[in-house]
C-alpha positions as CSV (number, residue, x, y, z in Angstrom):
1,M,8.3,26.3,-3.1
2,D,5.5,27.3,-5.4
3,V,5.7,24.4,-7.9
4,T,4.9,25.2,-11.5
5,L,2.7,22.4,-12.6
6,P,1.8,21.5,-16.2
7,P,-1.5,23.0,-17.2
8,P,-4.6,20.7,-17.3
9,L,-5.3,19.2,-20.8
10,M,-8.0,21.3,-22.5
11,I,-10.8,19.2,-23.8
12,S,-11.2,21.5,-26.8
13,Q,-7.9,20.4,-28.1
14,G,-9.5,17.0,-28.9
15,F,-9.1,13.6,-27.4
16,L,-6.2,11.2,-28.0
17,P,-7.2,8.0,-29.8
18,T,-8.4,5.5,-27.1
19,D,-5.5,3.1,-27.5
20,S,-3.0,6.0,-27.3
21,L,-4.7,7.5,-24.3
22,L,-4.7,4.2,-22.4
23,E,-1.1,3.6,-23.3
24,S,-0.1,7.1,-22.2
25,L,-2.1,6.7,-18.9
26,I,-0.4,3.3,-18.2
27,Q,3.1,4.7,-19.0
28,I,2.8,7.9,-16.9
29,S,1.2,5.9,-14.0
30,N,4.1,3.5,-14.1
31,E,6.5,6.5,-14.0
32,V,4.8,7.8,-10.9
33,T,4.5,4.5,-9.1
34,T,8.0,3.4,-9.8
35,M,9.6,6.5,-8.4
36,E,12.4,5.1,-6.2
37,K,13.1,8.0,-3.8
38,I,10.2,9.2,-1.6
39,P,11.1,12.7,-0.5
40,I,11.6,13.2,3.3
41,T,9.3,16.2,3.3
42,Q,5.7,15.6,2.1
43,S,6.3,11.8,2.4
44,N,2.7,11.1,3.6
45,N,1.2,13.1,0.7
46,V,3.5,11.5,-1.8
47,S,3.0,7.9,-0.6
48,T,-0.7,8.3,-0.5
49,M,-0.8,9.8,-3.9
50,I,1.4,7.0,-5.4
51,R,-1.0,4.4,-3.9
52,R,-3.9,6.1,-5.6
53,I,-2.1,6.2,-8.9
54,K,-1.2,2.5,-8.5
55,L,-4.9,1.6,-8.1
56,L,-5.8,3.7,-11.1
57,S,-3.1,2.0,-13.1
58,S,-4.8,-1.4,-12.5
59,L,-8.0,0.1,-13.8
60,F,-6.3,1.5,-17.0
61,E,-4.6,-1.9,-17.7
62,E,-7.8,-3.8,-17.3
63,I,-9.7,-1.4,-19.6
64,Q,-6.9,-1.9,-22.2
65,E,-7.1,-5.7,-21.9
66,T,-10.8,-5.7,-22.7
67,N,-10.1,-4.0,-26.0
68,T,-13.6,-2.6,-26.4
69,Q,-14.9,0.7,-27.5
70,L,-15.2,3.2,-24.6
71,P,-18.2,5.5,-24.1
72,P,-17.5,9.2,-24.6
73,S,-17.9,10.1,-20.9
74,S,-15.2,7.6,-20.0
75,I,-12.8,9.1,-22.6
76,L,-13.4,12.5,-21.1
77,C,-12.7,11.1,-17.6
78,L,-9.5,9.3,-18.7
79,T,-8.3,12.5,-20.4
80,E,-8.8,14.4,-17.2
81,L,-7.1,11.7,-15.2
82,Y,-4.1,11.9,-17.6
83,S,-3.9,15.6,-16.8
84,V,-4.1,14.9,-13.1
85,I,-1.4,12.3,-13.1
86,R,0.9,14.5,-15.1
87,R,0.6,17.2,-12.4
88,V,1.1,14.6,-9.7
89,K,4.4,13.5,-11.4
90,S,5.6,17.1,-11.7
91,L,4.8,17.9,-8.0
92,I,6.5,14.8,-6.7
93,Q,9.6,15.5,-8.9
94,A,9.7,19.0,-7.5
95,C,9.6,17.7,-4.0
96,Q,12.4,15.2,-4.8
97,Q,14.6,17.6,-6.6
98,G,14.0,20.7,-4.4
99,S,15.6,21.8,-1.2
100,C,14.4,19.9,1.8
101,L,14.6,22.9,4.1
102,W,12.7,25.1,1.7
103,N,10.1,22.4,1.2
104,L,9.8,22.3,5.0
105,V,9.3,26.0,5.2
106,R,6.6,25.8,2.5
107,A,5.0,22.7,4.0
108,E,1.4,24.1,4.1
109,S,1.6,25.5,0.6
110,I,2.8,22.2,-1.0
111,S,0.3,20.2,1.0
112,N,-2.4,22.5,-0.4
113,Q,-1.2,21.7,-4.0
114,F,-1.6,18.0,-3.3
115,H,-5.0,18.7,-1.9
116,V,-6.1,20.6,-5.1
117,I,-4.9,17.7,-7.3
118,V,-6.8,15.2,-5.2
119,K,-10.0,17.3,-5.7
120,E,-9.4,17.4,-9.4
121,M,-9.0,13.6,-9.3
122,S,-12.4,13.4,-7.5
123,R,-14.1,15.6,-10.1
124,A,-12.6,13.4,-12.9
125,L,-13.9,10.2,-11.2
126,D,-17.4,11.8,-10.9
127,I,-17.9,11.3,-14.6
128,L,-16.4,7.8,-14.9
129,P,-19.2,5.5,-16.0
130,L,-18.1,2.4,-14.2
131,S,-21.3,0.5,-15.0
132,L,-20.5,0.8,-18.7
133,L,-16.9,-0.5,-18.5
134,K,-16.1,-4.1,-18.9
135,I,-14.0,-4.5,-15.7
136,G,-13.9,-7.0,-12.9
137,A,-15.9,-6.7,-9.7
138,D,-12.7,-6.3,-7.6
139,T,-11.4,-3.4,-9.7
140,R,-14.8,-1.7,-9.8
141,E,-15.0,-2.0,-6.0
142,Q,-11.5,-0.5,-5.5
143,V,-12.2,2.4,-7.9
144,E,-15.5,3.1,-6.1
145,L,-13.7,3.1,-2.8
146,L,-11.0,5.4,-4.1
147,H,-13.7,7.7,-5.4
148,R,-15.4,7.9,-2.0
149,Q,-12.1,8.5,-0.3
150,V,-10.9,11.4,-2.6
151,K,-14.4,13.0,-2.4
152,R,-14.2,13.4,1.4
153,V,-10.4,13.8,1.8
154,D,-9.2,16.8,3.9
155,L,-6.1,18.9,3.6
156,M,-3.3,16.6,4.9
157,I,-0.5,18.5,6.7
158,D,2.1,16.4,8.6
159,S,2.1,17.6,12.2
160,K,5.7,16.4,12.5
161,E,6.7,18.6,9.6
162,V,4.9,21.6,11.1
163,Q,6.8,21.0,14.4
164,R,10.2,20.8,12.6
165,R,9.4,23.9,10.6
166,E,8.6,25.8,13.9
167,E,11.9,24.6,15.4
168,L,13.7,25.6,12.2
169,L,12.2,29.1,12.3
170,Q,13.2,29.5,15.9
171,V,16.8,28.6,15.0
172,M,16.7,31.0,12.0
173,T,15.4,33.8,14.2
174,A,18.2,33.1,16.7
175,S,20.8,33.0,13.8
176,T,19.6,36.5,12.6
177,K,19.8,38.0,16.1
178,S,23.3,36.4,16.6
179,K,24.9,38.3,13.7
180,S,25.6,41.2,16.0
181,R,26.3,39.1,19.1
182,S,27.8,35.8,20.2
183,K,27.0,32.7,18.2
184,A,26.3,30.9,21.5
185,V,22.7,32.1,21.1
186,I,22.1,29.4,18.5
187,D,21.3,25.9,19.9
188,F,23.6,23.8,17.7
189,E,22.4,20.5,19.1
190,K,18.8,21.3,18.1
191,L,20.1,22.5,14.7
192,E,21.9,19.2,14.2
193,V,18.8,17.2,15.1
194,I,16.7,19.2,12.6
195,M,19.3,18.7,9.8
196,T,19.5,15.0,10.5
197,R,15.7,14.6,10.5
198,I,15.5,16.1,7.0
199,G,18.2,13.8,5.7
200,L,21.4,15.9,6.0
201,K,23.9,13.4,7.5
202,T,27.1,13.7,5.5
203,P,29.1,16.6,4.1
204,F,27.9,15.7,0.6
205,D,24.3,16.0,1.9
206,Y,25.0,19.5,3.2
207,E,26.7,20.6,-0.1
208,E,23.8,19.3,-2.1
209,E,21.3,21.1,0.1
210,I,23.3,24.4,-0.3
211,S,23.3,24.0,-4.1
212,K,19.5,23.4,-4.1
213,L,18.9,26.5,-1.9
214,E,21.1,28.6,-4.2
215,A,19.2,27.4,-7.2
216,E,15.9,28.2,-5.4
217,A,17.2,31.7,-4.5
218,E,18.0,32.3,-8.2
219,K,14.6,31.1,-9.3
220,Q,12.8,33.2,-6.7
221,A,14.9,36.4,-7.5
222,G,12.6,37.4,-10.3
223,T,9.2,36.4,-8.8
224,G,9.5,35.7,-5.1
225,G,10.4,39.1,-3.8
226,L,13.3,40.3,-1.6
227,I,11.9,38.8,1.6
228,V,11.7,35.3,0.1
229,V,15.2,35.6,-1.3
230,S,16.5,36.9,2.0
231,N,14.9,34.0,3.9
232,I,16.6,31.5,1.5
233,N,19.9,33.2,1.9
234,N,19.5,32.9,5.7
235,L,18.9,29.2,5.2
236,I,22.1,28.9,3.1
237,S,24.1,30.6,5.9
238,L,22.5,28.4,8.5
239,V,23.3,25.2,6.6
240,S,26.9,26.3,6.0
241,L,27.3,27.1,9.7
242,S,25.8,23.9,10.8
243,K,28.0,21.9,8.4
244,S,31.2,23.5,9.8
245,I,30.1,23.0,13.5
246,V,28.8,19.5,13.2
247,F,31.7,18.0,11.2
248,S,34.4,19.8,13.0
249,K,32.9,18.3,16.2
250,Q,32.7,14.8,14.7
251,D,36.3,15.0,13.4
252,H,37.5,15.8,16.9
253,A,35.6,12.9,18.4
254,I,36.8,10.5,15.8
255,T,40.4,11.5,16.4
256,Q,40.1,10.8,20.1
257,E,38.4,7.5,19.7
258,E,40.1,6.2,16.6
259,D,42.5,3.8,18.4
260,K,40.0,2.6,20.9
261,N,37.3,1.7,18.4
262,S,39.3,0.6,15.4
263,Q,38.3,-3.0,15.8
264,S,34.6,-2.1,16.3
265,R,34.6,0.1,13.2
266,R,36.0,-2.7,11.1
267,Y,33.2,-4.9,12.3
268,S,30.7,-2.2,11.5
269,F,32.1,-1.9,8.0
270,S,31.7,-5.6,7.5
271,Q,28.1,-5.4,8.8
272,S,27.4,-2.9,6.0
273,M,28.0,-5.5,3.3
274,V,24.5,-6.5,2.5
275,I,23.7,-9.9,1.1
276,N,21.2,-10.4,-1.6
277,I,18.0,-11.1,0.3
278,P,15.2,-12.5,-1.9
279,D,12.3,-10.0,-2.4
280,E,9.9,-12.6,-1.1
281,Y,11.5,-12.4,2.3
282,R,11.5,-8.5,2.6
283,C,8.7,-6.6,4.2
284,P,7.0,-4.4,1.5
285,I,6.9,-1.5,4.0
286,S,10.4,-1.5,5.6
287,L,12.1,-3.5,2.8
288,D,14.1,-5.3,5.6
289,L,14.2,-9.0,6.2
290,M,10.9,-10.1,7.8
291,R,11.3,-11.5,11.3
292,D,7.7,-12.2,12.1
293,P,5.7,-12.3,8.8
294,V,1.9,-11.9,9.2
295,I,-0.9,-12.0,6.6
296,V,-3.5,-9.1,6.6
297,A,-7.0,-9.2,5.3
298,S,-6.0,-8.3,1.7
299,G,-3.8,-11.5,1.6
300,H,-0.5,-9.6,1.5
301,T,2.3,-10.4,4.0
302,Y,4.2,-7.8,6.1
303,D,6.5,-7.9,9.0
304,R,4.4,-7.6,12.2
305,V,6.2,-4.5,13.6
306,S,5.9,-2.6,10.4
307,I,2.2,-3.3,9.6
308,A,1.2,-2.8,13.3
309,Q,2.8,0.7,13.2
310,W,0.9,1.3,9.9
311,I,-2.5,0.3,11.4
312,N,-1.9,2.0,14.7
313,S,-1.2,5.3,12.9
314,G,-4.8,5.3,11.7
315,H,-4.5,3.5,8.3
316,H,-7.2,1.0,7.4
317,T,-5.9,0.0,4.0
318,C,-3.4,-2.5,2.7
319,P,-0.2,-0.5,1.9
320,K,0.6,-2.7,-1.1
321,S,-2.8,-3.0,-2.8
322,G,-4.5,0.1,-1.4
323,K,-7.6,-2.0,-0.7
324,R,-9.6,-1.4,2.5
325,L,-8.9,-4.0,5.2
326,I,-12.2,-5.8,6.2
327,H,-10.6,-6.5,9.6
328,M,-7.4,-5.7,11.4
329,A,-6.4,-9.2,12.4
330,L,-2.8,-10.2,11.7
331,I,-2.5,-13.9,10.9
332,P,0.9,-15.5,11.3
333,N,2.5,-16.7,8.1
334,Y,4.1,-19.8,9.5
335,A,5.1,-21.2,6.2
336,L,7.1,-18.1,5.2
337,K,8.5,-17.7,8.7
338,S,9.9,-21.2,8.5
339,L,11.5,-20.5,5.1
340,I,13.0,-17.3,6.4
341,H,14.5,-19.1,9.4
342,Q,15.9,-21.7,7.1
343,Y,17.4,-18.9,4.9
344,C,18.9,-17.2,8.0
345,D,20.5,-20.5,9.1
346,E,22.0,-21.1,5.7
347,N,23.4,-17.5,5.6
348,N,24.5,-17.3,9.2
349,L,22.0,-14.5,10.0
350,P,20.5,-14.1,13.4
351,V,16.9,-15.3,13.6
352,D,15.9,-13.4,16.7
353,E,12.5,-11.7,16.0
354,N,13.6,-8.6,18.0
355,A,16.8,-8.2,16.0
356,P,17.4,-4.7,14.6
357,A,17.1,-3.9,11.0
358,T,20.9,-4.2,10.5
359,S,20.6,-7.9,11.3
360,S,19.6,-8.3,7.6
361,T,23.3,-7.5,6.9
362,H,26.1,-10.0,7.4
363,S,29.7,-10.0,8.8
364,F,32.0,-11.7,6.4
365,E,34.8,-11.7,8.9
366,K,32.9,-14.0,11.2
367,N,32.3,-16.5,8.4
368,P,34.7,-16.1,5.5
369,S,33.0,-18.9,3.5
370,V,30.0,-16.7,3.0
371,K,32.1,-14.2,1.0
372,R,32.9,-16.9,-1.5
373,K,29.2,-18.0,-1.7
374,L,27.8,-14.5,-2.3
375,P,28.0,-14.4,-6.1
376,E,26.4,-17.8,-6.3
377,K,23.5,-16.7,-4.0
378,A,23.1,-13.4,-5.8
379,I,22.2,-15.2,-9.1
380,D,20.3,-18.2,-7.6
381,H,16.9,-17.1,-9.0
382,I,15.8,-20.8,-9.3
383,S,16.3,-21.2,-5.5
384,A,14.3,-18.0,-4.8
385,T,11.5,-19.2,-7.0
386,K,11.4,-22.6,-5.3
387,S,11.3,-20.9,-2.0
388,A,8.4,-18.7,-3.1
389,M,6.5,-21.8,-4.3
390,D,7.2,-23.6,-1.0
391,A,5.8,-20.6,0.8
392,V,2.6,-20.7,-1.3
393,K,2.3,-24.4,-0.6
394,M,2.6,-24.1,3.1
395,T,0.4,-21.0,3.3
396,A,-2.3,-23.0,1.3
397,E,-2.0,-25.9,3.7
398,F,-2.4,-23.6,6.6
399,L,-5.5,-21.9,5.2
400,V,-7.0,-25.3,4.2
401,G,-6.6,-26.3,7.8
402,K,-8.6,-23.2,8.9
403,L,-11.3,-24.1,6.3
404,A,-11.6,-27.5,7.9
405,M,-11.4,-26.8,11.6
406,G,-12.0,-23.0,12.0
407,S,-15.0,-21.1,13.3
408,V,-17.3,-19.3,10.9
409,D,-15.2,-16.1,11.1
410,I,-12.0,-18.0,10.5
411,Q,-13.5,-19.9,7.6
412,R,-14.7,-16.7,6.0
413,Q,-11.2,-15.2,6.3
414,A,-9.4,-18.3,5.1
415,A,-11.8,-18.6,2.1
416,Y,-11.2,-15.0,1.2
417,E,-7.4,-15.4,1.4
418,L,-7.5,-18.5,-0.8
419,R,-9.7,-16.5,-3.2
420,L,-6.9,-13.9,-3.5
421,L,-4.2,-16.5,-3.7
422,A,-5.9,-18.4,-6.5
423,K,-6.5,-15.2,-8.5
424,T,-3.0,-15.1,-10.0
425,G,-0.6,-17.8,-11.2
426,M,-1.1,-21.3,-12.4
427,D,1.3,-22.6,-9.8
428,N,-0.7,-21.0,-7.0
429,R,-3.9,-22.8,-8.4
430,R,-2.1,-26.1,-8.6
431,L,-0.6,-25.8,-5.1
432,I,-3.9,-24.9,-3.5
433,S,-5.7,-27.9,-5.0
434,E,-2.8,-30.1,-4.0
435,A,-3.2,-28.8,-0.4
436,G,-6.7,-30.4,-0.5
437,A,-8.8,-27.1,-0.7
438,I,-11.3,-28.2,-3.3
439,P,-13.5,-30.6,-1.2
440,F,-13.7,-28.1,1.7
441,L,-14.6,-25.3,-0.7
442,V,-17.4,-27.4,-2.3
443,T,-18.8,-28.0,1.2
444,L,-18.7,-24.3,1.9
445,L,-20.9,-23.6,-1.2
446,S,-23.9,-24.5,1.0
447,S,-22.8,-22.2,3.9
448,H,-25.5,-19.9,5.3
449,D,-22.9,-17.1,5.5
450,P,-23.2,-15.0,2.3
451,R,-19.5,-14.1,2.3
452,I,-18.3,-17.6,2.8
453,Q,-20.4,-18.8,0.0
454,E,-19.3,-16.0,-2.3
455,H,-15.6,-16.6,-1.5
456,A,-15.9,-20.3,-1.9
457,V,-17.5,-20.2,-5.4
458,T,-15.1,-17.5,-6.6
459,T,-12.1,-19.5,-5.4
460,L,-13.4,-22.5,-7.2
461,L,-13.8,-20.3,-10.3
462,N,-10.2,-19.1,-10.0
463,L,-9.0,-22.7,-9.4
464,S,-10.9,-24.0,-12.4
465,I,-8.7,-21.9,-14.8
466,F,-6.0,-24.5,-14.2
467,E,-7.1,-27.4,-16.5
468,N,-6.4,-30.3,-14.1
469,N,-8.4,-28.6,-11.4
470,K,-11.5,-28.9,-13.6
471,V,-11.4,-32.7,-13.2
472,L,-10.9,-32.4,-9.4
473,I,-13.7,-29.9,-9.0
474,V,-16.2,-32.1,-10.8
475,A,-14.9,-35.2,-9.1
476,A,-15.6,-33.5,-5.7
477,G,-19.3,-33.3,-6.7
478,A,-19.2,-29.5,-7.2
479,I,-21.6,-29.2,-10.1
480,D,-24.8,-29.6,-8.2
481,S,-23.7,-27.2,-5.5
482,I,-22.5,-24.6,-8.1
483,V,-25.9,-24.9,-9.8
484,D,-27.7,-24.3,-6.5
485,V,-25.5,-21.2,-5.9
486,L,-26.3,-20.0,-9.5
487,G,-30.1,-20.2,-8.8
488,S,-30.3,-19.2,-5.1
489,G,-26.9,-17.7,-4.2
490,K,-27.0,-15.3,-1.2
491,T,-25.4,-12.5,-3.2
492,M,-25.5,-11.5,-6.8
493,E,-21.8,-11.8,-7.1
494,A,-21.9,-15.4,-5.9
495,R,-24.6,-16.2,-8.6
496,E,-22.5,-14.4,-11.3
497,N,-19.3,-16.3,-10.3
498,A,-21.2,-19.6,-10.3
499,A,-22.2,-18.9,-13.9
500,A,-18.6,-18.1,-14.8
501,A,-17.5,-21.4,-13.1
502,I,-20.0,-23.3,-15.2
503,F,-18.6,-21.7,-18.3
504,S,-15.1,-22.6,-17.2
505,L,-15.9,-26.2,-16.4
506,S,-17.9,-26.6,-19.6
507,L,-14.8,-25.9,-21.7
508,I,-14.2,-29.7,-21.3
509,D,-16.6,-31.3,-23.8
510,D,-17.7,-34.2,-21.5
511,Y,-18.8,-31.7,-18.8
512,K,-21.0,-29.9,-21.3
513,V,-23.2,-32.9,-21.2
514,V,-22.9,-33.4,-17.5
515,I,-23.9,-29.8,-16.7
516,G,-26.7,-29.8,-19.3
517,S,-28.2,-32.9,-17.8
518,R,-28.8,-31.0,-14.5
519,P,-32.5,-30.0,-14.7
520,K,-32.0,-26.6,-13.1
521,A,-28.7,-25.6,-14.6
522,I,-30.0,-24.1,-17.9
523,P,-33.1,-22.5,-16.4
524,Y,-31.0,-20.8,-13.7
525,L,-28.6,-19.4,-16.4
526,I,-31.6,-18.0,-18.2
527,E,-32.9,-16.4,-15.0
528,L,-29.5,-14.7,-14.5
529,L,-29.6,-13.7,-18.2
530,K,-32.9,-11.9,-17.4
531,D,-32.3,-10.5,-14.0
532,G,-28.5,-10.2,-13.5
533,T,-26.1,-7.3,-13.8
534,T,-24.3,-6.7,-17.0
535,T,-21.5,-8.9,-15.8
536,G,-23.9,-11.6,-14.7
537,K,-25.8,-11.5,-18.1
538,R,-22.5,-11.9,-19.9
539,D,-21.4,-14.8,-17.7
540,A,-24.7,-16.5,-18.2
541,A,-24.6,-15.9,-22.0
542,T,-21.1,-17.3,-22.4
543,A,-22.0,-20.4,-20.4
544,L,-25.0,-20.9,-22.6
545,I,-22.8,-20.6,-25.7
546,N,-20.6,-23.4,-24.4
547,L,-23.5,-25.6,-23.4
548,A,-25.5,-25.1,-26.6
549,V,-22.7,-26.6,-28.7
550,Y,-24.4,-30.0,-27.9
551,S,-27.8,-30.7,-29.6
552,V,-29.5,-32.0,-26.5
553,N,-28.6,-28.8,-24.6
554,K,-29.9,-26.7,-27.5
555,V,-33.4,-28.1,-27.1
556,N,-33.2,-27.6,-23.3
557,V,-32.2,-23.9,-23.8
558,V,-35.1,-23.4,-26.2
559,V,-37.7,-25.2,-24.0
560,S,-36.5,-23.2,-20.9
561,G,-37.6,-20.0,-22.6
562,A,-34.2,-18.4,-23.6
563,I,-35.2,-17.1,-27.1
564,P,-37.6,-14.3,-26.0
565,V,-35.1,-13.2,-23.3
566,L,-32.3,-13.1,-25.9
567,I,-34.3,-11.1,-28.3
568,D,-35.3,-8.6,-25.6
569,L,-31.5,-8.3,-24.8
570,L,-30.9,-7.3,-28.4
571,M,-33.2,-4.3,-27.9
572,D,-31.7,-3.4,-24.5
573,D,-28.7,-1.1,-25.1
574,K,-27.9,-0.9,-21.4
575,A,-27.5,-4.7,-21.2
576,G,-24.3,-4.5,-23.3
577,I,-24.3,-8.2,-24.4
578,T,-25.6,-7.9,-28.0
579,D,-22.9,-10.0,-29.5
580,D,-23.3,-12.8,-26.9
581,A,-27.0,-12.9,-27.3
582,L,-26.6,-13.1,-31.1
583,A,-24.1,-16.0,-30.7
584,V,-26.6,-18.0,-28.6
585,L,-29.4,-17.4,-31.1
586,S,-27.2,-18.5,-34.0
587,L,-26.5,-21.8,-32.1
588,L,-30.2,-22.3,-31.3
589,L,-31.0,-21.9,-35.0
590,G,-29.3,-25.3,-35.4
591,C,-32.3,-27.2,-33.9
592,C,-35.9,-27.4,-35.2
593,E,-37.3,-26.2,-31.9
594,G,-35.0,-23.2,-32.0
595,R,-35.9,-22.2,-35.6
596,E,-39.6,-22.5,-34.9
597,E,-39.3,-20.3,-31.8
598,I,-37.1,-17.7,-33.6
599,R,-39.6,-17.5,-36.5
600,K,-42.4,-16.5,-34.1
601,S,-40.7,-13.2,-33.3
602,K,-42.0,-10.2,-35.3
603,V,-39.3,-7.8,-34.2
604,L,-36.1,-9.9,-34.8
605,V,-35.7,-9.3,-38.5
606,P,-35.7,-5.5,-38.3
607,I,-33.3,-5.7,-35.4
608,L,-30.9,-7.9,-37.4
609,I,-31.1,-5.6,-40.4
610,D,-30.1,-2.7,-38.2
611,L,-27.2,-4.8,-36.7
612,L,-26.0,-5.4,-40.3
613,R,-25.3,-1.7,-40.4
614,F,-24.4,-0.7,-36.9
615,G,-23.2,-3.9,-35.1
616,S,-19.7,-5.0,-34.3
617,P,-17.9,-7.3,-36.8
618,K,-18.8,-10.3,-34.8
619,G,-22.4,-9.1,-34.4
620,K,-22.7,-8.6,-38.2
621,E,-21.5,-12.2,-38.8
622,N,-24.0,-13.6,-36.4
623,S,-26.8,-11.4,-37.8
624,I,-26.1,-12.7,-41.3
625,T,-26.0,-16.3,-40.0
626,L,-29.4,-15.9,-38.5
627,L,-31.0,-14.3,-41.5
628,L,-29.4,-16.8,-43.9
629,G,-30.5,-19.7,-41.7
630,L,-34.1,-18.5,-41.6
631,C,-34.2,-18.0,-45.4
632,K,-32.5,-21.2,-46.3
633,D,-35.1,-23.2,-44.4
634,G,-37.6,-22.3,-47.0
635,D,-39.1,-19.4,-45.1
636,D,-40.1,-17.1,-48.0
637,E,-41.7,-14.7,-45.5
638,V,-38.4,-13.7,-44.0
639,A,-37.0,-13.2,-47.5
640,R,-39.9,-11.0,-48.5
641,R,-39.4,-8.9,-45.4
642,L,-35.8,-8.5,-46.2
643,L,-36.6,-7.4,-49.8
644,M,-39.2,-5.0,-48.6
645,N,-36.8,-3.3,-46.2
646,P,-34.8,-0.6,-48.1
647,R,-31.8,-0.9,-45.8
648,S,-31.2,-4.6,-46.1
649,I,-29.8,-5.0,-49.6
650,P,-27.3,-2.0,-49.4
651,S,-26.1,-3.4,-46.0
652,L,-25.6,-6.9,-47.4
653,Q,-23.8,-5.5,-50.4
654,S,-21.5,-3.4,-48.2
655,L,-20.7,-6.5,-46.1
656,A,-20.1,-8.6,-49.2
657,A,-17.5,-6.0,-50.3
658,D,-15.9,-4.9,-47.0
659,G,-16.8,-7.4,-44.3
660,S,-14.8,-10.2,-42.8
661,M,-14.1,-13.3,-44.8
662,K,-17.0,-15.1,-43.1
663,A,-19.3,-12.1,-43.4
664,Q,-18.5,-11.8,-47.1
665,R,-19.2,-15.4,-47.8
666,K,-22.5,-15.4,-46.0
667,A,-23.6,-12.0,-47.4
668,D,-22.9,-13.4,-51.0
669,A,-25.0,-16.5,-50.2
670,L,-27.9,-14.4,-48.8
671,L,-27.9,-12.0,-51.8
672,R,-28.0,-14.9,-54.2
673,L,-30.9,-16.5,-52.2
674,L,-32.8,-13.2,-52.2
675,N,-32.2,-12.8,-56.0
676,R,-33.7,-16.2,-56.6
677,C,-36.7,-15.4,-54.4
678,C,-37.2,-12.1,-56.3
679,S,-37.0,-13.9,-59.7
680,Q,-39.6,-16.5,-58.6
681,S,-41.9,-13.7,-57.4
682,Y,-41.8,-12.2,-60.9
683,R,-42.5,-15.5,-62.6
684,N,-45.4,-16.3,-60.3
685,P,-47.1,-12.9,-59.7
686,F,-50.4,-14.4,-58.5
687,E,-48.9,-16.8,-55.9
C-alpha cells in the first residue's frame, strides 16, 4: 500500500491568520487523537503517533489560551506541524480503511512512511522558539522531550508483523504451487491462525477483506504493475479459500456439539451483555474493569497487569499523558480499589484480581434483578461523579500519609503526585486540603531535597487557586517559608512558583499587608525580577503589582530598588514583560518616593514615547499614565522633553482618536496640559 499523502503546505502560499491556524491545528489534532479504531497492522506506529499528536494538541491549546502575538518563527513551525498532522491523519485513515493483508505485505513501506513523517515533525520542532512562547513549564518540558525523542527515533517495524508476513508469503507460495496439485499442500491451520491474528474472525470480516483487496487491485491496475495486481489477486483467492474451509469446518463442529453445549452457549450469550462500567473504573490501556489499580509516576492509574506489560515491553512513558516516567514504581491505588470492589459487590461481579477480561460482563440469568436495574445504572452520572470524588479523597489521604511517614524518596513521589492531582479541578484542591495536606507541604518547603521543595511549593500554588485554601495556607504559617523559597530556593522553578504563590495569596487584600510586612518578601521578588527566567520575571512582576496596591508596600518596593530594574526591563526585548513592568511603574508613581525615583531616569521618557507608538493597548495606557502623572506634578522638564520630541504629539493625537476609552481620556488630558505649557513658554520667553 503506497499511501497517497496530502502535499506539505507551501510557505510561499502565505500563512493562515494566527487564530485560524491554532483553531485548525487543535481541530485536526482532535480528529487524529479521537480516532476510535486502531488498525491491527501498524498498531505500534499509529499508537505512538497519536500520543505525539495528543501532546502537541496540549501545546496548541495552551498557546491559544495565552491569546498573545506569536513570533514569526513559531508561525512557520505551526504551519509545518499542521502539514505534518494532515499527513498523519491521511496515513492512519489509509491503514484503517485499507486491506489488512495488503498492509501486512507492505509493512516495511508503510513503516517507512511513518518514519518520514516523524522526521518532518522533528524538523518543524527545530524552529519552534519555546523560549518566546508563554506556556507553562510542564508543557515546555513535554515538548522538549518530544523533540528529543523524534530527533533520534529509528525506523520502527513491528517484528511480529514481519513474522506474520513471512508466514503469509509461505502460504501464498504453497497456494500458487497447489494450483496444479492437491490442495493438501496448504497448511490451513496456519492460514486460519494468520487470518485470526489480523482480525478476520467472522464471515463478514472475510467479505469485507475481499472487498478491500478488490478495491486495492483496481487502484493498483493503473500504477502498480502486473506483478502487484497478480499478488493481490492471489491474496483474494487465498482469503476466499480460507473462508470456505474455516467456516465449513466450524459449521460441522457446531452441528455435532449443538445439543451438548446449548446451555453453555446460552450462558455465554448472557455473559456478552455488558453493563455500563464507569470510565473511572476502566484501565486506560485495556479499557476493561481494573482489578488491581496502581498509580504510576505521572499520577495516572492503570490496571497492574496492563501497565506492567507496557513497561516490560520497553516503554518508559505514561501511555495516557506521553510524559516520561521518572521511576517505574507501581503504587497501589487502595482508594480506587476499594470503590471498584464495592461496585462489583453491588453489581454481582467477581472481584478476583485474576479474573479474565470477560469478568467485566455480567450474567443476567444468574441475577434477574440486575436486568431491571441496568437502565437506572446506565444514567446514574451523579453516582459515578460521587465515586470519582471519593476516589480522589481516599487517594489524597493515602498520599498525605506518605508525606507524613514516608522516607525521602516516598515523600518526593507523594509530593509530586499531589502536585499533579492539585493541578486540575477545584474539587481536587478542596479534597486535598481536607485530607490535611497543607501543614505537611509547608513543612516540606524547608526540605534539603530540591525536588521535594519544588513539588511542595508548586502543590501549594495549585491548592491556593481554591479561595478557601488561601486562608488555610496562611494559617499554617506558609508565608515565611514561601518567602524563603522565593529567595533561596534550590531550583529556579521552585523560586518562580513561590513568586506565583505569593501573587495568588495576595489576591486577598488582608494578605497584601501581611506579605508586604515580611522584610525579605519584596527584595526577593525584585531579585527574581532581575535574575529570573521570563516566566520568573513575569511571576515576580505580577506579585509586585498586587502588593503595590497598598501605599506602605509602594514605598518598600521603591526603597528596595525596583525602579531601575523595571526601567531596564523596558529596554530588554528578550525579557518579554514590558506591560507588567509598566503596570508596576504606574502604581509606584502614586507615592512621592516613586515619583522622585522615576524622575531621575534620563531614558524613561524616550522609551515611553516609543511605546505610545509601538506598545500593546495596555502598554500604551500605562505609558500615558506615567507621562501624565509626571507632567501633572508640575514637572515642566518632562513636558518640554515631550514637546521637543517630534514623535510625541502625533502619537498622542493618534491615541486620542483611535485608542481605548482610557487611553483617549488620558491622551486628551496630556495634550491639553502640553498646550498650556507651550502657551506659558510663549508668554514668558526669558524664563
